[in-house]
C-alpha positions as CSV (number, residue, x, y, z in Angstrom):
1,M,20.2,-34.0,21.6
2,V,23.4,-33.2,23.7
3,N,23.5,-34.4,27.3
4,Q,24.5,-31.6,29.5
5,K,25.6,-32.4,32.6
6,K,25.0,-29.4,35.5
7,E,27.8,-28.5,37.5
8,E,27.5,-28.1,41.1
9,S,28.2,-24.6,42.5
10,S,30.2,-24.3,45.7
11,T,30.3,-20.5,46.0
12,L,27.6,-20.0,48.8
13,G,28.9,-22.8,50.5
14,I,32.6,-21.7,50.7
15,I,31.5,-18.0,51.7
16,S,29.1,-19.5,54.4
17,I,32.6,-21.4,55.6
18,V,34.5,-18.3,55.3
19,C,31.7,-16.3,57.3
20,G,31.3,-18.7,59.8
21,L,35.2,-19.1,60.2
22,I,35.8,-15.4,60.7
23,G,33.0,-15.0,63.0
24,I,34.1,-17.3,65.7
25,F,37.1,-14.8,66.3
26,T,35.5,-11.6,65.5
27,T,31.8,-10.6,65.1
28,G,30.1,-13.7,65.4
29,F,26.7,-12.5,66.0
30,I,26.5,-10.8,62.5
31,L,28.7,-12.9,60.6
32,G,27.5,-16.3,62.1
33,L,23.9,-15.2,61.0
34,I,25.2,-14.3,57.4
35,G,27.1,-17.6,57.1
36,L,23.7,-19.4,58.3
37,I,21.6,-17.9,55.9
38,L,24.1,-18.6,52.8
39,G,24.6,-22.2,54.1
40,I,20.9,-22.8,54.2
41,I,20.2,-21.1,50.7
42,A,23.3,-23.2,49.3
43,W,21.3,-26.4,50.9
44,R,18.1,-25.3,49.0
45,K,20.2,-24.6,46.1
46,K,21.8,-28.4,46.2
47,E,25.3,-27.4,46.5
48,I,28.3,-29.5,47.2
49,K,27.1,-31.2,50.5
50,V,29.9,-30.9,52.7
51,L,30.8,-27.4,52.0
52,Y,27.3,-26.2,53.1
53,I,27.2,-28.7,56.0
54,I,30.7,-27.4,57.3
55,G,29.4,-23.6,56.6
56,I,26.4,-24.1,59.0
57,T,28.2,-25.9,61.6
58,T,30.7,-23.2,61.6
59,S,28.1,-20.5,61.5
60,I,26.5,-21.7,64.5
61,I,29.4,-22.2,66.4
62,A,30.3,-18.6,65.6
63,F,26.9,-17.2,66.5
64,I,26.7,-19.0,70.0
65,T,29.9,-18.1,71.0
66,S,29.5,-14.5,70.4
67,T,26.4,-14.7,72.1
68,M,28.1,-16.3,75.1
69,F,31.1,-13.7,74.7
70,W,29.1,-10.7,74.8
71,A,26.8,-11.9,77.7
72,S,29.8,-12.6,79.7
73,I,31.0,-9.2,79.0
74,G,27.9,-7.8,80.2
75,I,27.6,-9.7,83.5
76,L,31.2,-8.7,84.7
77,G,30.4,-5.3,83.3
78,I,27.7,-5.2,85.6
79,I,29.6,-6.9,88.3
80,G,32.0,-3.9,87.8
81,L,35.1,-6.2,87.3
82,I,35.6,-4.7,83.9
83,F,35.5,-1.1,82.5
């Protein structure tokens, strides 16, 4: 019997990182959520640990910063400082 070593995949972890990083600078609410879900799936599939940890972290940062950004835009719009 041949001993076959299972290769660790890193695809979902990398996609999670990319979604998180792009989400920080653009639509973090959507991409942060997608990156977070993909990071959790990568964690469950036992992918490379460093990649999914970075992906989850950047996705959470993207999600939080976009929420704060849009909330501040809404508050400033209510006050009448913009638009």
